[in-house]
N, C-alpha and C positions, 0 to 999 in steps of 0.2 A: 804610255805617253812620253816617257823619258827619252826614247830614241829620236823621234822627230824633233823634239825641242833641242836636243844637243846638236843635231845636224845643221840647224839654222846658223850655228856659229862658225861654219866652215868659211874660210877666207877672211875671218876676222881675228886679228891678234888681240887678246884681251889682257888687260893689266889693271892694277889697282894702286892707288896711293892711300895710305892710312893717315888721316889728317883730322884735326878737331874741326867741328862745325864752324867755329869763328874764324878759322884760317882758310876756309874753302875758296873765298873770293880771291884772295891773294894768289892761291895756287892756280886757280882757273886762269887768271890774267897771265901768269907765267907760262902755263901750258899752251895757251892760245898764241903765244909769240913764236911757236914752232913753225918755221916756214913750210913744213910738210903739210900743214893744215890748209886745205883749199876751201872746204866747207865743213863746218862743225855743227852738229845738232846736239844741243845741251839740254838735258832733262832735269826738271825740278818737280817736286811733289805738288806744289800749289801754284795757283795763278799769281798770288801775291809774291811768291818766291821768284817766279819767272820775271815779273816786272822789276823786282829789286835787282836781280842779276843784270838785266839789260841796262838799268840806270847806272850801275857801278861800272859796267864795261864801257858804256858810252862816255862816262866821265874820264876814262883812261884812253879815249880815242880808239876804242876797238868797236868797229861797226857791228851792232847787234840789234835784233828785233825779237819781240815775244809773240808767241801764238798760243792762245788758250781760250777757254770757254767764254770769257767776258768780251772777247774781241768780236766785232761784227763780221759777217761773211766777207764784206769788201775789204776790211782791215786784214783778214786772214789771207785773202787772195793777193793783196799788195805785198804782204810780208813774204809769202811764198815766191812771188815773182822777183822780188829783190834778192832773195836767197838763191834762186835759180840763176839769175843773171850775174851774180857775184858782187852786186852792189852792197850786199850784207853778207859777210862771210860766216856769221854766227846766228843761228836761229835757236832761241830758247823756248822750249815747249813743255807742256804737261802731257801726261800719258794720253788723255782723252783727245786732245787736239792733234797729237802726233799720228793718230790713226789714219788721217787723210793725207799724210805726207808720203808721197811716192816719187822721190827725186833721185835720179842717178847722179853720181858724183859727190855724194856725201862721204868725205874721206875719214871723218872722225865722229864717233858718238861719245859724248861725255856724260856720265851719270853724276851730275853735281850732287844729287841726292839719290840714294839707293831705293829701288822699289821694294815694297814689302811682299810682293808676289813674284815668285821666280819666273813665271810665264811672261810677266811684264818686262822683265830684263831681256828675255829672248826676243820679244817684239821690238824693244828699243834697239838692240844691237843689230837687228835684222835690217835696219834702215841704211846701213853701210854695206860695203862689199857687194854691191848690186852689179848685174850684167858682167859677171866674171872678174870684176875688179877686187882688189884687196882693200880691206878696211881696218880701222883700229877702234877698239872700244876701251875707254878709260873710265874707271870708277873711282870716285872719291868716297872713301869709307871712314865714317866717324865711329867712335867707340860704340855708340848706340845703334850702329847699322851693321856691326860685324855678324850679328845673328842672321840677318837677311842675306849677307854675302855667303855665309856658310850654306844656307838653304839653296841659294842659286848654284853654288858649286856642286852640291849634292845632286840636284835635279839635272843640271847640264853635263855632269861628270867631267867638268873642266876646272882645273885650278887656275885662278888668275895669277899672272906673274906679278911680283912686287916690283914696282917701277922705281928707278932711281930719281932722287929729288931734282927738279929743274934748278938751274942756277938761281941763287937768291932765296931758295925755299928749303935749304938744308935744315934750318932750325925748326921749321913747322911740319915737315914730313916725318911721321913717326915710324917706329919699327912695327912690323906686323905682330899681332897678338899670338901667344903660344897656341898652336893648333890643338894641343892636348887639353887646354882649359875649356871647359864647357861654358857656353855663352847663353845667358837667359834671354828669352824673348822680351824686347823692351815694351814698356807700357807708355801710353800717351802719344804725343804728336808724331813720334817717329813711325808709328804704326800706319802712317799714310792714310788713304781714304777709309780704310777699315776702321781706324780709330774714330774718324769723324762719324761714321755710321753708328759706332757704339755710343759715342758721346751724344750723338743726335737722338738716339732712342729715348734716353731718360727725359730729354726736353719735351718730346711729344707725350711721354707718359705723365709729365707734371701737369699738363693742361687739364686732363680729366680730374686730377686731384684738386686743382684749384676750383674746378666746377663743383666738385663734391662739397668742398668747404663752403662755397658760396650758397649751394643749395641747402647745406645743413644750417646755415644762418637764417635762411628765409623762414623755415618752420618756427624758429624761436620768435621771430617778429610777429608771426600770425597770431599765436595765443596772446601775446602781449597786446 
Protein backbone atom coordinates (compact mmCIF):
# COMPACT_ATOMS: atom_id res chain seq x y z
CA UNK A 1 0.00 0.00 0.00
CA UNK A 2 3.04 2.29 0.52
CA UNK A 3 3.69 2.83 -3.19
CA UNK A 4 0.24 4.11 -4.28
CA UNK A 5 0.06 6.37 -1.23
CA UNK A 6 3.43 7.96 -1.97
CA UNK A 7 2.60 8.52 -5.65
CA UNK A 8 -0.37 10.76 -4.75
CA UNK A 9 2.15 13.33 -3.58
CA UNK A 10 3.54 13.90 -7.09
CA UNK A 11 3.32 17.52 -8.15
CA UNK A 12 2.94 18.63 -4.54
CA UNK A 13 5.83 20.32 -2.77
CA UNK A 14 5.59 19.45 0.91
CA UNK A 15 6.96 21.42 3.81
CA UNK A 16 6.50 21.87 7.54
CA UNK A 17 6.71 24.49 10.24
CA UNK A 18 7.41 23.42 13.80
CA UNK A 19 5.26 25.60 15.99
CA UNK A 20 3.48 25.49 19.36
CA UNK A 21 -0.28 24.91 19.23
CA UNK A 22 -0.90 28.35 20.76
CA UNK A 23 1.03 30.08 17.97
CA UNK A 24 -0.59 28.31 15.03
CA UNK A 25 -3.23 31.00 14.35
CA UNK A 26 -0.61 33.73 14.14
CA UNK A 27 1.45 31.58 11.78
CA UNK A 28 -1.59 30.75 9.63
CA UNK A 29 -2.42 34.43 9.23
CA UNK A 30 1.15 35.14 8.09
CA UNK A 31 1.21 32.18 5.68
CA UNK A 32 -2.10 33.21 4.10
CA UNK A 33 -0.69 36.63 3.21
CA UNK A 34 1.49 34.93 0.59
CA UNK A 35 0.26 36.30 -2.77
CA UNK A 36 0.94 32.89 -4.36
CA UNK A 37 -2.09 31.50 -2.52
CA UNK A 38 -5.11 31.59 -4.82
CA UNK A 39 -7.19 29.02 -2.98
CA UNK A 40 -6.18 27.43 0.33
CA UNK A 41 -7.82 24.43 1.93
CA UNK A 42 -7.05 24.40 5.66
CA UNK A 43 -7.54 21.23 7.70
CA UNK A 44 -8.46 21.06 11.37
CA UNK A 45 -9.22 17.99 13.47
CA UNK A 46 -12.55 19.12 14.85
CA UNK A 47 -15.64 21.09 13.84
CA UNK A 48 -15.11 23.44 16.77
CA UNK A 49 -11.52 23.97 15.63
CA UNK A 50 -12.66 24.79 12.08
CA UNK A 51 -15.16 27.39 13.33
CA UNK A 52 -12.57 28.96 15.64
CA UNK A 53 -10.02 29.30 12.81
CA UNK A 54 -12.64 30.95 10.57
CA UNK A 55 -13.65 33.42 13.31
CA UNK A 56 -10.01 34.41 13.89
CA UNK A 57 -9.27 34.80 10.16
CA UNK A 58 -12.42 36.85 9.52
CA UNK A 59 -11.42 39.13 12.41
CA UNK A 60 -8.17 39.73 10.53
CA UNK A 61 -10.08 40.51 7.29
CA UNK A 62 -9.06 37.21 5.66
CA UNK A 63 -12.15 35.83 3.85
CA UNK A 64 -12.70 32.29 5.12
CA UNK A 65 -15.50 29.79 5.54
CA UNK A 66 -15.85 26.48 7.37
CA UNK A 67 -17.21 23.20 6.08
CA UNK A 68 -17.90 20.33 8.47
CA UNK A 69 -20.48 17.83 9.66
CA UNK A 70 -22.55 20.36 11.62
CA UNK A 71 -23.20 22.43 8.49
CA UNK A 72 -26.38 21.77 6.54
CA UNK A 73 -26.20 20.62 2.93
CA UNK A 74 -27.19 24.09 1.71
CA UNK A 75 -24.51 25.73 3.90
CA UNK A 76 -21.90 23.36 2.49
CA UNK A 77 -22.96 24.07 -1.09
CA UNK A 78 -22.82 27.84 -0.46
CA UNK A 79 -19.36 27.53 1.11
CA UNK A 80 -18.07 25.47 -1.82
CA UNK A 81 -19.55 27.86 -4.37
CA UNK A 82 -17.94 30.87 -2.64
CA UNK A 83 -14.64 28.99 -2.59
CA UNK A 84 -14.87 28.01 -6.27
CA UNK A 85 -15.79 31.53 -7.35
CA UNK A 86 -12.98 33.10 -5.34
CA UNK A 87 -15.26 35.13 -3.05
CA UNK A 88 -13.69 33.10 -0.23
CA UNK A 89 -10.03 32.25 -0.76
CA UNK A 90 -9.80 30.06 2.35
CA UNK A 91 -11.91 27.01 3.14
CA UNK A 92 -11.42 25.42 6.56
CA UNK A 93 -12.49 21.80 6.67
CA UNK A 94 -12.50 18.63 8.74
CA UNK A 95 -11.42 15.36 7.15
CA UNK A 96 -14.94 13.95 6.83
CA UNK A 97 -16.33 17.10 5.19
CA UNK A 98 -13.39 17.32 2.79
CA UNK A 99 -14.21 14.00 1.14
CA UNK A 100 -16.76 15.72 -1.07
CA UNK A 101 -14.44 18.55 -2.13
CA UNK A 102 -13.29 18.06 -5.69
CA UNK A 103 -12.22 21.49 -6.88
CA UNK A 104 -9.50 22.28 -9.39
CA UNK A 105 -7.36 25.29 -8.61
CA UNK A 106 -6.63 24.62 -4.93
CA UNK A 107 -3.08 25.97 -4.82
CA UNK A 108 -2.36 25.22 -1.17
CA UNK A 109 -3.37 22.64 1.41
CA UNK A 110 -2.51 23.67 4.96
CA UNK A 111 -2.55 21.10 7.75
CA UNK A 112 -3.36 23.42 10.65
CA UNK A 113 -3.51 20.25 12.73
CA UNK A 114 -1.80 17.03 11.73
CA UNK A 115 -3.93 13.94 11.11
CA UNK A 116 -3.20 10.93 13.31
CA UNK A 117 -3.58 8.56 10.34
CA UNK A 118 -1.00 8.78 7.55
CA UNK A 119 -3.56 7.88 4.85
CA UNK A 120 -5.59 10.91 5.90
CA UNK A 121 -2.57 13.11 5.15
CA UNK A 122 -2.34 11.63 1.65
CA UNK A 123 -6.05 12.32 1.05
CA UNK A 124 -5.66 15.89 2.29
CA UNK A 125 -2.72 16.87 0.11
CA UNK A 126 -4.30 15.13 -2.87
CA UNK A 127 -6.80 18.01 -3.01
CA UNK A 128 -4.14 20.19 -4.60
CA UNK A 129 -2.02 19.68 -7.75
CA UNK A 130 -5.03 18.55 -9.76
CA UNK A 131 -5.25 18.46 -13.55
CA UNK A 132 -1.49 18.51 -13.99
CA UNK A 133 -0.99 21.66 -11.94
CA UNK A 134 1.51 22.01 -9.13
CA UNK A 135 0.43 22.41 -5.55
CA UNK A 136 1.85 23.09 -2.14
CA UNK A 137 1.17 21.29 1.13
CA UNK A 138 2.17 23.05 4.34
CA UNK A 139 1.99 21.32 7.72
CA UNK A 140 1.97 23.00 11.13
CA UNK A 141 3.60 20.52 13.48
CA UNK A 142 3.34 21.00 17.24
CA UNK A 143 5.46 19.04 19.69
CA UNK A 144 2.65 16.55 20.34
CA UNK A 145 2.24 15.97 16.58
CA UNK A 146 5.83 15.06 15.70
CA UNK A 147 4.97 11.37 16.15
CA UNK A 148 2.29 11.62 13.45
CA UNK A 149 4.61 13.51 11.10
CA UNK A 150 7.26 10.80 11.43
CA UNK A 151 4.64 8.15 10.68
CA UNK A 152 3.49 10.09 7.59
CA UNK A 153 7.07 10.42 6.35
CA UNK A 154 7.64 6.71 6.87
CA UNK A 155 4.50 5.71 4.93
CA UNK A 156 4.88 8.22 2.08
CA UNK A 157 8.67 7.83 1.97
CA UNK A 158 8.97 11.59 1.67
CA UNK A 159 10.70 13.91 4.13
CA UNK A 160 8.95 17.23 4.55
CA UNK A 161 11.16 20.27 3.98
CA UNK A 162 11.61 22.54 6.99
CA UNK A 163 10.19 25.88 5.87
CA UNK A 164 11.71 29.26 6.74
CA UNK A 165 9.67 31.42 9.09
CA UNK A 166 7.43 34.02 7.41
CA UNK A 167 8.15 37.66 8.25
CA UNK A 168 7.08 38.44 11.80
CA UNK A 169 7.01 34.78 12.85
CA UNK A 170 10.72 34.27 13.48
CA UNK A 171 10.12 34.09 17.23
CA UNK A 172 7.37 31.45 17.09
CA UNK A 173 8.69 29.07 14.43
CA UNK A 174 10.81 26.46 16.19
CA UNK A 175 13.77 24.36 15.14
CA UNK A 176 12.91 20.83 13.99
CA UNK A 177 13.34 18.10 16.61
CA UNK A 178 16.38 15.83 16.50
CA UNK A 179 15.49 13.02 14.06
CA UNK A 180 17.51 10.56 16.16
CA UNK A 181 15.37 11.13 19.24
CA UNK A 182 12.52 8.66 19.48
CA UNK A 183 9.10 10.26 19.84
CA UNK A 184 6.36 8.61 21.85
CA UNK A 185 2.83 8.36 20.55
CA UNK A 186 0.83 11.09 22.28
CA UNK A 187 -2.17 10.35 24.46
CA UNK A 188 -5.31 12.41 24.68
CA UNK A 189 -6.82 15.05 22.36
CA UNK A 190 -3.99 14.96 19.81
CA UNK A 191 -4.95 11.43 18.92
CA UNK A 192 -7.69 12.88 16.73
CA UNK A 193 -10.93 10.94 16.22
CA UNK A 194 -9.26 7.76 17.45
CA UNK A 195 -8.95 9.27 20.90
CA UNK A 196 -12.59 10.24 20.92
CA UNK A 197 -13.52 6.70 20.05
CA UNK A 198 -11.40 5.48 22.94
CA UNK A 199 -12.77 8.04 25.37
CA UNK A 200 -16.23 7.41 23.97
CA UNK A 201 -16.14 3.72 24.81
CA UNK A 202 -15.88 4.04 28.58
CA UNK A 203 -18.86 6.40 28.56
CA UNK A 204 -21.06 3.74 26.98
CA UNK A 205 -19.57 1.15 29.34
CA UNK A 206 -20.49 3.32 32.34
CA UNK A 207 -24.17 3.16 31.52
CA UNK A 208 -24.58 -0.56 32.18
CA UNK A 209 -22.67 -0.06 35.46
CA UNK A 210 -25.10 2.62 36.52
CA UNK A 211 -27.90 0.26 35.61
CA UNK A 212 -26.34 -2.52 37.68
CA UNK A 213 -26.02 -0.22 40.66
CA UNK A 214 -29.63 0.87 40.38
CA UNK A 215 -30.75 -2.74 39.96
CA UNK A 216 -28.67 -3.77 42.98
CA UNK A 217 -30.46 -1.12 45.05
CA UNK A 218 -33.91 -2.37 44.10
CA UNK A 219 -33.53 -5.84 45.68
CA UNK A 220 -32.51 -4.15 48.94
CA UNK A 221 -35.75 -2.17 48.96
CA UNK A 222 -37.89 -5.24 48.26
CA UNK A 223 -37.07 -7.20 51.47
CA UNK A 224 -37.34 -3.97 53.52
